[in-house]
C-alpha positions as CSV (number, residue, x, y, z in Angstrom):
1,X,5.6,-94.1,144.3
2,X,8.8,-94.6,145.8
3,X,10.4,-91.7,143.9
4,X,7.4,-89.6,144.9
5,X,8.1,-90.3,148.7
6,X,11.7,-89.6,148.3
7,X,11.2,-86.3,146.8
8,X,8.4,-85.5,149.6
9,X,10.8,-86.5,152.4
10,X,13.6,-84.4,150.7
11,X,11.2,-81.6,150.9
12,X,10.6,-82.1,154.5
13,X,14.3,-82.0,155.1
14,X,14.6,-78.7,153.3
15,X,11.6,-77.1,155.1
16,X,13.1,-78.3,158.4
17,X,16.6,-76.9,157.4
18,X,15.0,-73.6,156.4
19,X,13.1,-73.4,159.7
20,X,16.4,-74.1,161.7
21,X,18.2,-71.4,159.7
22,X,15.4,-68.8,160.3
23,X,15.4,-69.6,164.0
24,X,19.2,-69.4,164.3
25,X,19.4,-66.1,162.4
26,X,18.1,-64.4,165.6
27,X,15.6,-62.3,163.8
28,X,12.4,-64.0,164.7
29,X,10.8,-67.2,163.8
30,X,8.6,-68.5,160.9
31,X,4.9,-68.4,161.8
32,X,4.5,-72.3,161.8
33,X,7.4,-72.8,164.3
34,X,6.8,-69.7,166.4
35,X,4.9,-71.6,169.3
36,X,7.3,-74.5,169.2
37,X,10.2,-72.1,169.4
38,X,8.8,-70.3,172.5
39,X,8.1,-73.6,174.3
40,X,11.5,-74.8,173.5
41,X,13.2,-71.7,174.9
42,X,11.2,-72.0,178.2
43,X,11.3,-75.7,178.8
44,X,13.8,-78.5,178.5
45,X,12.2,-80.1,175.4
46,X,13.3,-79.3,171.9
47,X,11.7,-77.3,169.0
48,X,11.3,-80.6,167.0
49,X,9.3,-82.2,169.9
50,X,6.9,-79.2,170.1
51,X,6.5,-79.1,166.3
52,X,5.5,-82.6,166.3
53,X,3.0,-81.9,169.2
54,X,1.7,-78.8,167.2
55,X,1.3,-81.0,164.1
56,X,-0.5,-83.7,166.2
57,X,-3.0,-81.0,167.5
58,X,-3.6,-79.9,163.9
59,X,-4.3,-83.5,162.9
60,X,-6.9,-83.8,165.6
61,X,-8.2,-80.4,164.2
62,X,-8.6,-81.9,160.7
63,X,-10.5,-84.8,162.2
64,X,-13.0,-82.4,164.0
65,X,-13.3,-80.2,160.9
66,X,-14.1,-83.2,158.5
67,X,-16.2,-85.2,161.0
68,X,-19.5,-85.9,159.2
69,X,-18.0,-84.0,156.1
70,X,-16.1,-86.5,154.1
71,X,-13.6,-87.7,156.9
72,X,-13.6,-91.2,155.5
73,X,-12.3,-90.2,152.1
74,X,-9.3,-88.3,153.8
75,X,-8.3,-90.8,156.5
76,X,-5.3,-92.0,154.5
77,X,-4.1,-88.5,153.9
78,X,-4.5,-87.6,157.5
79,X,-2.9,-90.8,158.8
80,X,0.1,-90.2,156.6
81,X,0.8,-87.0,158.3
82,X,1.5,-88.7,161.7
83,X,4.9,-90.4,160.6
84,X,5.9,-87.6,158.5
85,X,5.3,-85.0,161.3
86,X,7.6,-87.0,163.6
87,X,10.2,-87.1,160.8
88,X,9.9,-83.4,160.3
89,X,10.4,-82.7,164.0
90,X,13.5,-85.0,164.0
91,X,14.9,-83.2,161.0
92,X,14.4,-79.7,162.8
93,X,16.2,-81.0,165.8
94,X,19.0,-82.4,163.9
95,X,19.6,-79.1,161.8
96,X,19.3,-77.1,165.0
97,X,22.1,-79.1,166.4
98,X,24.3,-79.2,163.5
99,X,23.8,-75.6,162.4
100,X,24.1,-74.4,165.9
101,X,27.5,-75.8,166.2
102,X,29.1,-74.8,163.0
103,X,27.1,-72.2,161.1
104,X,25.2,-69.7,163.2
105,X,25.5,-65.9,162.3
106,X,27.4,-65.2,165.6
107,X,30.0,-67.9,164.8
108,X,30.4,-66.6,161.3
109,X,31.1,-63.1,162.2
110,X,33.3,-64.3,165.1
111,X,35.5,-66.2,162.7
112,X,35.6,-63.3,160.4
113,X,36.4,-61.1,163.2
114,X,33.9,-58.5,162.2
115,X,31.3,-58.2,165.1
116,X,29.8,-55.0,163.8
117,X,28.6,-56.9,160.6
118,X,26.6,-59.2,162.6
119,X,23.0,-57.8,161.6
120,X,24.1,-58.0,157.9
121,X,25.2,-61.7,158.3
122,X,22.0,-62.4,160.3
123,X,19.8,-60.8,157.5
124,X,21.6,-62.9,154.7
125,X,21.3,-66.0,156.8
126,X,17.6,-65.4,157.2
127,X,17.0,-64.8,153.5
128,X,18.9,-67.9,152.8
129,X,16.8,-69.8,155.3
130,X,13.6,-68.6,153.6
131,X,14.8,-69.5,150.2
132,X,15.8,-73.1,151.5
133,X,12.3,-73.4,153.1
134,X,10.6,-72.4,149.9
135,X,12.5,-75.1,148.0
136,X,11.4,-77.6,150.6
137,X,7.6,-76.4,150.1
138,X,8.0,-76.9,146.4
139,X,9.4,-80.4,146.8
140,X,6.5,-81.3,149.1
141,X,3.9,-80.1,146.7
142,X,5.3,-81.7,143.5
143,X,4.8,-85.4,144.4
144,X,1.2,-84.9,145.6
145,X,1.7,-87.5,148.3
146,X,0.1,-85.7,151.2
147,X,0.3,-82.3,152.8
148,X,1.9,-81.2,156.1
149,X,-0.5,-80.7,159.0
150,X,-0.6,-77.0,158.9
151,X,-1.4,-76.6,155.2
152,X,-3.8,-79.6,155.4
153,X,-5.7,-78.1,158.2
154,X,-6.0,-74.7,156.4
155,X,-7.1,-76.6,153.1
156,X,-9.8,-78.6,154.9
157,X,-11.1,-75.5,156.8
158,X,-11.3,-73.5,153.6
159,X,-13.0,-76.3,151.7
160,X,-15.6,-77.0,154.3
161,X,-16.6,-73.3,154.8
162,X,-16.0,-72.3,151.2
163,X,-13.3,-69.7,151.9
164,X,-10.3,-68.7,149.8
165,X,-7.3,-70.8,150.8
166,X,-4.9,-67.8,150.8
167,X,-7.1,-65.8,153.1
168,X,-7.6,-68.6,155.6
169,X,-3.7,-69.4,155.4
170,X,-3.1,-65.6,156.5
171,X,-5.4,-65.8,159.3
172,X,-3.9,-69.2,160.3
173,X,-0.4,-67.8,160.3
174,X,-1.4,-64.8,162.2
175,X,-3.1,-66.9,164.9
176,X,0.0,-68.9,165.4
177,X,2.1,-65.9,165.9
178,X,-0.4,-64.5,168.3
179,X,-0.5,-67.7,170.3
180,X,3.3,-67.8,170.4
181,X,3.4,-64.2,171.6
182,X,0.8,-65.0,174.3
183,X,2.9,-67.8,175.6
184,X,6.0,-65.7,175.3
185,X,4.5,-62.9,177.5
186,X,3.1,-65.5,180.0
187,X,6.6,-67.2,180.4
188,X,8.2,-63.6,180.8
189,X,5.7,-62.6,183.6
190,X,6.2,-66.1,185.2
191,X,10.0,-65.9,185.2
192,X,10.1,-62.1,185.9
193,X,12.0,-61.6,182.6
194,X,11.9,-58.8,180.0
195,X,8.6,-58.8,178.1
196,X,10.0,-56.8,175.4
197,X,13.0,-59.3,174.9
198,X,10.6,-62.2,175.0
199,X,8.4,-60.7,172.2
200,X,11.3,-59.9,170.1
201,X,12.5,-63.5,170.2
202,X,9.3,-64.5,168.3
203,X,8.1,-61.7,166.2
204,X,10.7,-59.6,164.4
205,X,11.4,-58.7,160.8
206,X,12.4,-62.3,160.1
207,X,8.7,-63.3,161.0
208,X,7.4,-60.8,158.5
209,X,9.7,-61.7,155.8
210,X,9.1,-65.3,156.3
211,X,5.4,-64.8,155.8
212,X,5.9,-62.5,152.8
213,X,8.6,-64.0,150.9
214,X,8.1,-67.7,151.1
215,X,5.1,-67.8,148.8
216,X,6.9,-65.3,146.4
217,X,9.9,-67.7,146.2
218,X,7.8,-70.7,145.8
219,X,6.2,-69.0,142.8
220,X,9.6,-68.0,141.3
221,X,11.0,-71.6,141.6
222,X,7.8,-73.3,140.3
223,X,8.6,-71.7,136.9
224,X,11.7,-74.2,136.9
225,X,9.7,-77.0,138.3
226,X,9.6,-78.7,134.8
227,X,13.3,-79.8,135.3
228,X,12.2,-81.6,138.5
229,X,9.4,-83.4,136.6
230,X,12.0,-84.5,134.0
231,X,14.2,-85.8,136.7
């Protein structure tokens, strides 16, 4: 069990690292972090804090979904999500701070002296972030300790209403992005800022690529998961 928890926490770190890389690429945000990113840009609190807050709301959502429908059997799994959600938020903030100081695309191109190559560097940085996130997802799945709040919420919703997990996941991710866009537009109108710029901070090619490629990378990596089992 100790080894399982170590692998799971390592997975959390890689997911947080991938999220930070995607955000710092400047090409959008991953669906699960989109609302937290918008809130962090418009308030004094961090992405990690709002990620924890989002996960806390999803934990409450799981309780409501499972109420009178097998909640007692899942209380341990739901309870474990609370400390891990806090740890995940801390990992995001740590990586945002460290990468923001030493390894953002703008800094890389500035050192290289080729500002015109910024978009290419951003794209490479984004794809690397998606790959790292996918490694983290695989490490989370393998120990079968618990699930992160987003995946757990989708799982319980799909189980209760007998819907396909993949379809519910798509609707869930789309809902998170829409929620983030609503908040982004609201903040832009409140601060009299550019609505277009606010939207592009959240939903860009990076958001679409994150949604499309994460599952694909996980599928490819899972073929090599036997080595992880052996370790």
